[in-house]
PDB file of N, CA, C and O in Angstrom, chain B, residues numbered from 101:
ATOM      1  N   UNK B 101    -158.846   7.020-113.793  1.00  0.00           N
ATOM      2  CA  UNK B 101    -159.792   6.011-114.202  1.00  0.00           C
ATOM      3  C   UNK B 101    -161.052   6.600-114.838  1.00  0.00           C
ATOM      4  O   UNK B 101    -161.726   5.941-115.629  1.00  0.00           O
ATOM      5  N   UNK B 102    -161.358   7.851-114.480  1.00  0.00           N
ATOM      6  CA  UNK B 102    -162.552   8.472-115.071  1.00  0.00           C
ATOM      7  C   UNK B 102    -162.432   8.670-116.568  1.00  0.00           C
ATOM      8  O   UNK B 102    -163.443   8.802-117.258  1.00  0.00           O
ATOM      9  N   UNK B 103    -161.201   8.692-117.085  1.00  0.00           N
ATOM     10  CA  UNK B 103    -161.033   8.899-118.532  1.00  0.00           C
ATOM     11  C   UNK B 103    -161.459   7.695-119.348  1.00  0.00           C
ATOM     12  O   UNK B 103    -161.708   7.826-120.546  1.00  0.00           O
ATOM     13  N   UNK B 104    -161.549   6.520-118.730  1.00  0.00           N
ATOM     14  CA  UNK B 104    -161.965   5.324-119.457  1.00  0.00           C
ATOM     15  C   UNK B 104    -163.383   5.500-120.006  1.00  0.00           C
ATOM     16  O   UNK B 104    -163.573   5.448-121.221  1.00  0.00           O
ATOM     17  N   UNK B 105    -164.389   5.709-119.139  1.00  0.00           N
ATOM     18  CA  UNK B 105    -165.746   5.871-119.677  1.00  0.00           C
ATOM     19  C   UNK B 105    -165.924   7.178-120.450  1.00  0.00           C
ATOM     20  O   UNK B 105    -166.766   7.266-121.343  1.00  0.00           O
ATOM     21  N   UNK B 106    -165.127   8.194-120.101  1.00  0.00           N
ATOM     22  CA  UNK B 106    -165.256   9.455-120.842  1.00  0.00           C
ATOM     23  C   UNK B 106    -164.819   9.294-122.286  1.00  0.00           C
ATOM     24  O   UNK B 106    -165.447   9.855-123.183  1.00  0.00           O
ATOM     25  N   UNK B 107    -163.750   8.536-122.531  1.00  0.00           N
ATOM     26  CA  UNK B 107    -163.331   8.286-123.907  1.00  0.00           C
ATOM     27  C   UNK B 107    -164.341   7.454-124.658  1.00  0.00           C
ATOM     28  O   UNK B 107    -164.593   7.696-125.838  1.00  0.00           O
ATOM     29  N   UNK B 108    -164.930   6.466-123.983  1.00  0.00           N
ATOM     30  CA  UNK B 108    -165.950   5.639-124.625  1.00  0.00           C
ATOM     31  C   UNK B 108    -167.156   6.519-124.999  1.00  0.00           C
ATOM     32  O   UNK B 108    -167.678   6.420-126.109  1.00  0.00           O
ATOM     33  N   UNK B 109    -167.584   7.363-124.086  1.00  0.00           N
ATOM     34  CA  UNK B 109    -168.728   8.247-124.337  1.00  0.00           C
ATOM     35  C   UNK B 109    -168.425   9.213-125.471  1.00  0.00           C
ATOM     36  O   UNK B 109    -169.274   9.446-126.331  1.00  0.00           O
ATOM     37  N   UNK B 110    -167.230   9.772-125.481  1.00  0.00           N
ATOM     38  CA  UNK B 110    -166.884  10.703-126.538  1.00  0.00           C
ATOM     39  C   UNK B 110    -166.837   9.993-127.897  1.00  0.00           C
ATOM     40  O   UNK B 110    -167.261  10.549-128.910  1.00  0.00           O
ATOM     41  N   UNK B 111    -166.321   8.770-127.908  1.00  0.00           N
ATOM     42  CA  UNK B 111    -166.270   8.005-129.141  1.00  0.00           C
ATOM     43  C   UNK B 111    -167.640   7.669-129.691  1.00  0.00           C
ATOM     44  O   UNK B 111    -167.839   7.606-130.904  1.00  0.00           O
ATOM     45  N   UNK B 112    -168.597   7.451-128.774  1.00  0.00           N
ATOM     46  CA  UNK B 112    -169.972   7.142-129.211  1.00  0.00           C
ATOM     47  C   UNK B 112    -170.580   8.295-129.989  1.00  0.00           C
ATOM     48  O   UNK B 112    -171.457   8.100-130.830  1.00  0.00           O
ATOM     49  N   UNK B 113    -170.112   9.481-129.705  1.00  0.00           N
ATOM     50  CA  UNK B 113    -170.666  10.658-130.368  1.00  0.00           C
ATOM     51  C   UNK B 113    -170.016  10.963-131.707  1.00  0.00           C
ATOM     52  O   UNK B 113    -170.376  11.951-132.348  1.00  0.00           O
ATOM     53  N   UNK B 114    -169.087  10.158-132.139  1.00  0.00           N
ATOM     54  CA  UNK B 114    -168.390  10.399-133.409  1.00  0.00           C
ATOM     55  C   UNK B 114    -169.185   9.832-134.571  1.00  0.00           C
ATOM     56  O   UNK B 114    -170.103   9.032-134.395  1.00  0.00           O
ATOM     57  N   UNK B 115    -168.807  10.269-135.758  1.00  0.00           N
ATOM     58  CA  UNK B 115    -169.576   9.956-136.964  1.00  0.00           C
ATOM     59  C   UNK B 115    -169.184   8.659-137.664  1.00  0.00           C
ATOM     60  O   UNK B 115    -169.899   8.211-138.560  1.00  0.00           O
ATOM     61  N   UNK B 116    -168.092   8.061-137.287  1.00  0.00           N
ATOM     62  CA  UNK B 116    -167.647   6.863-138.000  1.00  0.00           C
ATOM     63  C   UNK B 116    -167.146   5.813-137.008  1.00  0.00           C
ATOM     64  O   UNK B 116    -166.782   6.119-135.872  1.00  0.00           O
ATOM     65  N   UNK B 117    -167.140   4.576-137.476  1.00  0.00           N
ATOM     66  CA  UNK B 117    -166.616   3.490-136.662  1.00  0.00           C
ATOM     67  C   UNK B 117    -165.120   3.677-136.412  1.00  0.00           C
ATOM     68  O   UNK B 117    -164.615   3.332-135.344  1.00  0.00           O
ATOM     69  N   UNK B 118    -164.419   4.222-137.402  1.00  0.00           N
ATOM     70  CA  UNK B 118    -162.975   4.451-137.235  1.00  0.00           C
ATOM     71  C   UNK B 118    -162.709   5.439-136.110  1.00  0.00           C
ATOM     72  O   UNK B 118    -161.805   5.236-135.300  1.00  0.00           O
ATOM     73  N   UNK B 119    -163.493   6.508-136.060  1.00  0.00           N
ATOM     74  CA  UNK B 119    -163.341   7.480-134.960  1.00  0.00           C
ATOM     75  C   UNK B 119    -163.679   6.834-133.622  1.00  0.00           C
ATOM     76  O   UNK B 119    -162.970   7.023-132.633  1.00  0.00           O
ATOM     77  N   UNK B 120    -164.775   6.065-133.600  1.00  0.00           N
ATOM     78  CA  UNK B 120    -165.180   5.388-132.375  1.00  0.00           C
ATOM     79  C   UNK B 120    -164.062   4.465-131.892  1.00  0.00           C
ATOM     80  O   UNK B 120    -163.724   4.464-130.709  1.00  0.00           O
ATOM     81  N   UNK B 121    -163.487   3.676-132.812  1.00  0.00           N
ATOM     82  CA  UNK B 121    -162.406   2.754-132.460  1.00  0.00           C
ATOM     83  C   UNK B 121    -161.204   3.498-131.909  1.00  0.00           C
ATOM     84  O   UNK B 121    -160.541   3.020-130.988  1.00  0.00           O
ATOM     85  N   UNK B 122    -160.919   4.678-132.474  1.00  0.00           N
ATOM     86  CA  UNK B 122    -159.784   5.479-131.977  1.00  0.00           C
ATOM     87  C   UNK B 122    -160.001   5.884-130.522  1.00  0.00           C
ATOM     88  O   UNK B 122    -159.061   5.843-129.728  1.00  0.00           O
ATOM     89  N   UNK B 123    -161.210   6.269-130.163  1.00  0.00           N
ATOM     90  CA  UNK B 123    -161.502   6.639-128.794  1.00  0.00           C
ATOM     91  C   UNK B 123    -161.521   5.411-127.888  1.00  0.00           C
ATOM     92  O   UNK B 123    -161.155   5.505-126.716  1.00  0.00           O
ATOM     93  N   UNK B 124    -161.939   4.276-128.408  1.00  0.00           N
ATOM     94  CA  UNK B 124    -161.860   3.049-127.631  1.00  0.00           C
ATOM     95  C   UNK B 124    -160.406   2.680-127.349  1.00  0.00           C
ATOM     96  O   UNK B 124    -160.081   2.192-126.267  1.00  0.00           O
ATOM     97  N   UNK B 125    -159.532   2.916-128.331  1.00  0.00           N
ATOM     98  CA  UNK B 125    -158.092   2.712-128.118  1.00  0.00           C
ATOM     99  C   UNK B 125    -157.581   3.609-126.988  1.00  0.00           C
ATOM    100  O   UNK B 125    -156.766   3.185-126.169  1.00  0.00           O
ATOM    101  N   UNK B 126    -158.062   4.837-126.953  1.00  0.00           N
ATOM    102  CA  UNK B 126    -157.646   5.753-125.884  1.00  0.00           C
ATOM    103  C   UNK B 126    -158.150   5.260-124.538  1.00  0.00           C
ATOM    104  O   UNK B 126    -157.445   5.368-123.535  1.00  0.00           O
ATOM    105  N   UNK B 127    -159.373   4.715-124.505  1.00  0.00           N
ATOM    106  CA  UNK B 127    -159.918   4.155-123.280  1.00  0.00           C
ATOM    107  C   UNK B 127    -159.066   2.982-122.810  1.00  0.00           C
ATOM    108  O   UNK B 127    -158.795   2.838-121.618  1.00  0.00           O
ATOM    109  N   UNK B 128    -158.645   2.142-123.761  1.00  0.00           N
ATOM    110  CA  UNK B 128    -157.775   1.025-123.421  1.00  0.00           C
ATOM    111  C   UNK B 128    -156.435   1.513-122.860  1.00  0.00           C
ATOM    112  O   UNK B 128    -155.897   0.948-121.908  1.00  0.00           O
ATOM    113  N   UNK B 129    -155.917   2.567-123.472  1.00  0.00           N
ATOM    114  CA  UNK B 129    -154.689   3.163-122.940  1.00  0.00           C
ATOM    115  C   UNK B 129    -154.885   3.662-121.516  1.00  0.00           C
ATOM    116  O   UNK B 129    -153.983   3.559-120.685  1.00  0.00           O
ATOM    117  N   UNK B 130    -156.049   4.195-121.242  1.00  0.00           N
ATOM    118  CA  UNK B 130    -156.361   4.658-119.880  1.00  0.00           C
ATOM    119  C   UNK B 130    -156.415   3.494-118.897  1.00  0.00           C
ATOM    120  O   UNK B 130    -156.001   3.630-117.746  1.00  0.00           O
ATOM    121  N   UNK B 131    -156.926   2.348-119.350  1.00  0.00           N
ATOM    122  CA  UNK B 131    -156.935   1.173-118.483  1.00  0.00           C
ATOM    123  C   UNK B 131    -155.489   0.769-118.152  1.00  0.00           C
ATOM    124  O   UNK B 131    -155.176   0.436-117.009  1.00  0.00           O
ATOM    125  N   UNK B 132    -154.620   0.801-119.161  1.00  0.00           N
ATOM    126  CA  UNK B 132    -153.214   0.475-118.911  1.00  0.00           C
ATOM    127  C   UNK B 132    -152.590   1.456-117.930  1.00  0.00           C
ATOM    128  O   UNK B 132    -151.786   1.068-117.083  1.00  0.00           O
ATOM    129  N   UNK B 133    -152.959   2.723-118.045  1.00  0.00           N
ATOM    130  CA  UNK B 133    -152.440   3.723-117.098  1.00  0.00           C
ATOM    131  C   UNK B 133    -152.895   3.416-115.669  1.00  0.00           C
ATOM    132  O   UNK B 133    -152.106   3.513-114.730  1.00  0.00           O
ATOM    133  N   UNK B 134    -154.162   3.047-115.509  1.00  0.00           N
ATOM    134  CA  UNK B 134    -154.661   2.701-114.187  1.00  0.00           C
ATOM    135  C   UNK B 134    -153.934   1.472-113.636  1.00  0.00           C
ATOM    136  O   UNK B 134    -153.558   1.434-112.464  1.00  0.00           O
ATOM    137  N   UNK B 135    -153.742   0.469-114.498  1.00  0.00           N
ATOM    138  CA  UNK B 135    -153.017  -0.718-114.051  1.00  0.00           C
ATOM    139  C   UNK B 135    -151.621  -0.340-113.552  1.00  0.00           C
ATOM    140  O   UNK B 135    -151.165  -0.844-112.525  1.00  0.00           O
ATOM    141  N   UNK B 136    -150.957   0.535-114.273  1.00  0.00           N
ATOM    142  CA  UNK B 136    -149.614   0.950-113.860  1.00  0.00           C
ATOM    143  C   UNK B 136    -149.664   1.749-112.558  1.00  0.00           C
ATOM    144  O   UNK B 136    -148.836   1.535-111.673  1.00  0.00           O
ATOM    145  N   UNK B 137    -150.604   2.647-112.433  1.00  0.00           N
ATOM    146  CA  UNK B 137    -150.705   3.453-111.215  1.00  0.00           C
ATOM    147  C   UNK B 137    -150.947   2.583-109.988  1.00  0.00           C
ATOM    148  O   UNK B 137    -150.396   2.836-108.916  1.00  0.00           O
ATOM    149  N   UNK B 138    -151.778   1.553-110.155  1.00  0.00           N
ATOM    150  CA  UNK B 138    -152.061   0.631-109.061  1.00  0.00           C
ATOM    151  C   UNK B 138    -150.803  -0.172-108.708  1.00  0.00           C
ATOM    152  O   UNK B 138    -150.514  -0.399-107.533  1.00  0.00           O
ATOM    153  N   UNK B 139    -150.066  -0.595-109.730  1.00  0.00           N
ATOM    154  CA  UNK B 139    -148.813  -1.314-109.507  1.00  0.00           C
ATOM    155  C   UNK B 139    -147.803  -0.417-108.779  1.00  0.00           C
ATOM    156  O   UNK B 139    -147.162  -0.843-107.818  1.00  0.00           O
ATOM    157  N   UNK B 140    -147.673   0.804-109.239  1.00  0.00           N
ATOM    158  CA  UNK B 140    -146.744   1.747-108.630  1.00  0.00           C
ATOM    159  C   UNK B 140    -147.128   2.009-107.168  1.00  0.00           C
ATOM    160  O   UNK B 140    -146.268   2.019-106.287  1.00  0.00           O
ATOM    161  N   UNK B 141    -148.409   2.216-106.924  1.00  0.00           N
ATOM    162  CA  UNK B 141    -148.879   2.447-105.552  1.00  0.00           C
ATOM    163  C   UNK B 141    -148.568   1.257-104.649  1.00  0.00           C
ATOM    164  O   UNK B 141    -148.213   1.425-103.482  1.00  0.00           O
ATOM    165  N   UNK B 142    -148.706   0.057-105.203  1.00  0.00           N
ATOM    166  CA  UNK B 142    -148.356  -1.146-104.428  1.00  0.00           C
ATOM    167  C   UNK B 142    -146.855  -1.200-104.177  1.00  0.00           C
ATOM    168  O   UNK B 142    -146.418  -1.464-103.057  1.00  0.00           O
ATOM    169  N   UNK B 143    -146.067  -0.949-105.223  1.00  0.00           N
ATOM    170  CA  UNK B 143    -144.615  -0.994-105.075  1.00  0.00           C
ATOM    171  C   UNK B 143    -144.077   0.051-104.106  1.00  0.00           C
ATOM    172  O   UNK B 143    -143.062  -0.180-103.448  1.00  0.00           O
ATOM    173  N   UNK B 144    -144.735   1.180-104.012  1.00  0.00           N
ATOM    174  CA  UNK B 144    -144.329   2.239-103.085  1.00  0.00           C
ATOM    175  C   UNK B 144    -144.968   2.077-101.712  1.00  0.00           C
ATOM    176  O   UNK B 144    -144.810   2.927-100.835  1.00  0.00           O
ATOM    177  N   UNK B 145    -145.685   0.982-101.539  1.00  0.00           N
ATOM    178  CA  UNK B 145    -146.338   0.643-100.261  1.00  0.00           C
ATOM    179  C   UNK B 145    -147.437   1.632 -99.868  1.00  0.00           C
ATOM    180  O   UNK B 145    -147.722   1.814 -98.684  1.00  0.00           O
ATOM    181  N   UNK B 146    -148.053   2.270-100.871  1.00  0.00           N
ATOM    182  CA  UNK B 146    -149.230   3.106-100.615  1.00  0.00           C
ATOM    183  C   UNK B 146    -150.506   2.277-100.676  1.00  0.00           C
ATOM    184  O   UNK B 146    -151.562   2.702-100.207  1.00  0.00           O
ATOM    185  N   UNK B 147    -150.392   1.094-101.259  1.00  0.00           N
ATOM    186  CA  UNK B 147    -151.545   0.230-101.480  1.00  0.00           C
ATOM    187  C   UNK B 147    -151.167  -1.192-101.054  1.00  0.00           C
ATOM    188  O   UNK B 147    -150.103  -1.694-101.414  1.00  0.00           O
ATOM    189  N   UNK B 148    -152.029  -1.817-100.304  1.00  0.00           N
ATOM    190  CA  UNK B 148    -151.777  -3.201 -99.886  1.00  0.00           C
ATOM    191  C   UNK B 148    -151.886  -4.140-101.087  1.00  0.00           C
ATOM    192  O   UNK B 148    -152.639  -3.884-102.026  1.00  0.00           O
ATOM    193  N   UNK B 149    -151.132  -5.212-101.039  1.00  0.00           N
ATOM    194  CA  UNK B 149    -151.125  -6.186-102.130  1.00  0.00           C
ATOM    195  C   UNK B 149    -152.534  -6.701-102.405  1.00  0.00           C
ATOM    196  O   UNK B 149    -152.915  -6.869-103.564  1.00  0.00           O
ATOM    197  N   UNK B 150    -153.294  -6.947-101.374  1.00  0.00           N
ATOM    198  CA  UNK B 150    -154.658  -7.474-101.555  1.00  0.00           C
ATOM    199  C   UNK B 150    -155.533  -6.481-102.308  1.00  0.00           C
ATOM    200  O   UNK B 150    -156.332  -6.879-103.156  1.00  0.00           O
ATOM    201  N   UNK B 151    -155.390  -5.196-102.010  1.00  0.00           N
ATOM    202  CA  UNK B 151    -156.159  -4.160-102.725  1.00  0.00           C
ATOM    203  C   UNK B 151    -155.716  -4.076-104.177  1.00  0.00           C
ATOM    204  O   UNK B 151    -156.545  -3.933-105.076  1.00  0.00           O
ATOM    205  N   UNK B 152    -154.414  -4.163-104.408  1.00  0.00           N
ATOM    206  CA  UNK B 152    -153.882  -4.179-105.783  1.00  0.00           C
ATOM    207  C   UNK B 152    -154.539  -5.316-106.557  1.00  0.00           C
ATOM    208  O   UNK B 152    -155.030  -5.120-107.668  1.00  0.00           O
ATOM    209  N   UNK B 153    -154.543  -6.496-105.966  1.00  0.00           N
ATOM    210  CA  UNK B 153    -155.099  -7.668-106.632  1.00  0.00           C
ATOM    211  C   UNK B 153    -156.597  -7.504-106.900  1.00  0.00           C
ATOM    212  O   UNK B 153    -157.084  -7.900-107.959  1.00  0.00           O
ATOM    213  N   UNK B 154    -157.328  -6.922-105.945  1.00  0.00           N
ATOM    214  CA  UNK B 154    -158.754  -6.683-106.115  1.00  0.00           C
ATOM    215  C   UNK B 154    -159.013  -5.735-107.291  1.00  0.00           C
ATOM    216  O   UNK B 154    -159.906  -5.969-108.106  1.00  0.00           O
ATOM    217  N   UNK B 155    -158.231  -4.679-107.366  1.00  0.00           N
ATOM    218  CA  UNK B 155    -158.426  -3.696-108.450  1.00  0.00           C
ATOM    219  C   UNK B 155    -158.107  -4.324-109.800  1.00  0.00           C
ATOM    220  O   UNK B 155    -158.844  -4.125-110.766  1.00  0.00           O
ATOM    221  N   UNK B 156    -157.033  -5.068-109.873  1.00  0.00           N
ATOM    222  CA  UNK B 156    -156.666  -5.732-111.135  1.00  0.00           C
ATOM    223  C   UNK B 156    -157.743  -6.724-111.546  1.00  0.00           C
ATOM    224  O   UNK B 156    -158.045  -6.855-112.733  1.00  0.00           O
ATOM    225  N   UNK B 157    -158.324  -7.425-110.580  1.00  0.00           N
ATOM    226  CA  UNK B 157    -159.420  -8.354-110.905  1.00  0.00           C
ATOM    227  C   UNK B 157    -160.647  -7.620-111.425  1.00  0.00           C
ATOM    228  O   UNK B 157    -161.374  -8.151-112.264  1.00  0.00           O
ATOM    229  N   UNK B 158    -160.883  -6.414-110.941  1.00  0.00           N
ATOM    230  CA  UNK B 158    -162.010  -5.616-111.443  1.00  0.00           C
ATOM    231  C   UNK B 158    -161.741  -5.061-112.841  1.00  0.00           C
ATOM    232  O   UNK B 158    -162.652  -4.955-113.662  1.00  0.00           O
ATOM    233  N   UNK B 159    -160.473  -4.706-113.104  1.00  0.00           N
ATOM    234  CA  UNK B 159    -160.119  -4.127-114.396  1.00  0.00           C
ATOM    235  C   UNK B 159    -160.068  -5.191-115.512  1.00  0.00           C
ATOM    236  O   UNK B 159    -160.378  -4.890-116.664  1.00  0.00           O
ATOM    237  N   UNK B 160    -159.689  -6.396-115.182  1.00  0.00           N
ATOM    238  CA  UNK B 160    -159.480  -7.424-116.214  1.00  0.00           C
ATOM    239  C   UNK B 160    -160.680  -7.660-117.115  1.00  0.00           C
ATOM    240  O   UNK B 160    -160.516  -7.653-118.335  1.00  0.00           O
ATOM    241  N   UNK B 161    -161.889  -7.870-116.577  1.00  0.00           N
ATOM    242  CA  UNK B 161    -163.026  -8.080-117.482  1.00  0.00           C
ATOM    243  C   UNK B 161    -163.374  -6.833-118.288  1.00  0.00           C
ATOM    244  O   UNK B 161    -163.801  -6.941-119.437  1.00  0.00           O
ATOM    245  N   UNK B 162    -163.201  -5.675-117.711  1.00  0.00           N
ATOM    246  CA  UNK B 162    -163.460  -4.435-118.448  1.00  0.00           C
ATOM    247  C   UNK B 162    -162.501  -4.339-119.621  1.00  0.00           C
ATOM    248  O   UNK B 162    -162.897  -3.998-120.736  1.00  0.00           O
ATOM    249  N   UNK B 163    -161.243  -4.640-119.361  1.00  0.00           N
ATOM    250  CA  UNK B 163    -160.222  -4.609-120.417  1.00  0.00           C
ATOM    251  C   UNK B 163    -160.544  -5.614-121.518  1.00  0.00           C
ATOM    252  O   UNK B 163    -160.440  -5.295-122.702  1.00  0.00           O
ATOM    253  N   UNK B 164    -160.932  -6.821-121.132  1.00  0.00           N
ATOM    254  CA  UNK B 164    -161.255  -7.855-122.123  1.00  0.00           C
ATOM    255  C   UNK B 164    -162.447  -7.441-122.970  1.00  0.00           C
ATOM    256  O   UNK B 164    -162.427  -7.607-124.189  1.00  0.00           O
ATOM    257  N   UNK B 165    -163.476  -6.910-122.343  1.00  0.00           N
ATOM    258  CA  UNK B 165    -164.663  -6.484-123.087  1.00  0.00           C
ATOM    259  C   UNK B 165    -164.353  -5.338-124.025  1.00  0.00           C
ATOM    260  O   UNK B 165    -164.874  -5.281-125.139  1.00  0.00           O
ATOM    261  N   UNK B 166    -163.505  -4.424-123.579  1.00  0.00           N
ATOM    262  CA  UNK B 166    -163.127  -3.297-124.425  1.00  0.00           C
ATOM    263  C   UNK B 166    -162.319  -3.770-125.621  1.00  0.00           C
ATOM    264  O   UNK B 166    -162.533  -3.280-126.730  1.00  0.00           O
ATOM    265  N   UNK B 167    -161.404  -4.697-125.434  1.00  0.00           N
ATOM    266  CA  UNK B 167    -160.629  -5.253-126.535  1.00  0.00           C
ATOM    267  C   UNK B 167    -161.557  -5.946-127.527  1.00  0.00           C
ATOM    268  O   UNK B 167    -161.393  -5.792-128.737  1.00  0.00           O
ATOM    269  N   UNK B 168    -162.522  -6.701-127.032  1.00  0.00           N
ATOM    270  CA  UNK B 168    -163.476  -7.361-127.941  1.00  0.00           C
ATOM    271  C   UNK B 168    -164.316  -6.356-128.705  1.00  0.00           C
ATOM    272  O   UNK B 168    -164.594  -6.552-129.887  1.00  0.00           O
ATOM    273  N   UNK B 169    -164.722  -5.283-128.044  1.00  0.00           N
ATOM    274  CA  UNK B 169    -165.487  -4.245-128.735  1.00  0.00           C
ATOM    275  C   UNK B 169    -164.656  -3.583-129.822  1.00  0.00           C
ATOM    276  O   UNK B 169    -165.150  -3.339-130.922  1.00  0.00           O
ATOM    277  N   UNK B 170    -163.417  -3.296-129.526  1.00  0.00           N
ATOM    278  CA  UNK B 170    -162.515  -2.707-130.537  1.00  0.00           C
ATOM    279  C   UNK B 170    -162.399  -3.639-131.738  1.00  0.00           C
ATOM    280  O   UNK B 170    -162.493  -3.194-132.882  1.00  0.00           O
ATOM    281  N   UNK B 171    -162.196  -4.922-131.482  1.00  0.00           N
ATOM    282  CA  UNK B 171    -162.082  -5.904-132.578  1.00  0.00           C
ATOM    283  C   UNK B 171    -163.367  -5.946-133.398  1.00  0.00           C
ATOM    284  O   UNK B 171    -163.310  -6.014-134.626  1.00  0.00           O
ATOM    285  N   UNK B 172    -164.518  -5.908-132.744  1.00  0.00           N
ATOM    286  CA  UNK B 172    -165.820  -5.942-133.439  1.00  0.00           C
ATOM    287  C   UNK B 172    -166.001  -4.708-134.291  1.00  0.00           C
ATOM    288  O   UNK B 172    -166.439  -4.817-135.436  1.00  0.00           O
ATOM    289  N   UNK B 173    -165.678  -3.541-133.772  1.00  0.00           N
ATOM    290  CA  UNK B 173    -165.852  -2.296-134.501  1.00  0.00           C
ATOM    291  C   UNK B 173    -164.942  -2.252-135.731  1.00  0.00           C
ATOM    292  O   UNK B 173    -165.321  -1.706-136.767  1.00  0.00           O
ATOM    293  N   UNK B 174    -163.762  -2.818-135.617  1.00  0.00           N
ATOM    294  CA  UNK B 174    -162.793  -2.765-136.719  1.00  0.00           C
ATOM    295  C   UNK B 174    -163.041  -3.808-137.793  1.00  0.00           C
ATOM    296  O   UNK B 174    -162.382  -3.760-138.832  1.00  0.00           O
ATOM    297  N   UNK B 175    -163.960  -4.753-137.596  1.00  0.00           N
ATOM    298  CA  UNK B 175    -164.245  -5.776-138.609  1.00  0.00           C
ATOM    299  C   UNK B 175    -164.979  -5.191-139.784  1.00  0.00           C
ATOM    300  O   UNK B 175    -165.300  -5.908-140.731  1.00  0.00           O
TER     301      UNK B 175
END
């Protein structure tokens, strides 16, 4: 999960919107990885269903905001 903000920060330091958007795409990919890891942990019974649901609820608005930022940057 730490790679999400790290990709955003690295993208901020780039010289073009296209580069920034590329790093935002990587951050979005990292969110998808976290979602899968949480799902896998739940399926393997390492994580309770309620904790899985809590984490997904926390990730959802971050994911939505990141998607909107990517769309804005690419306009």
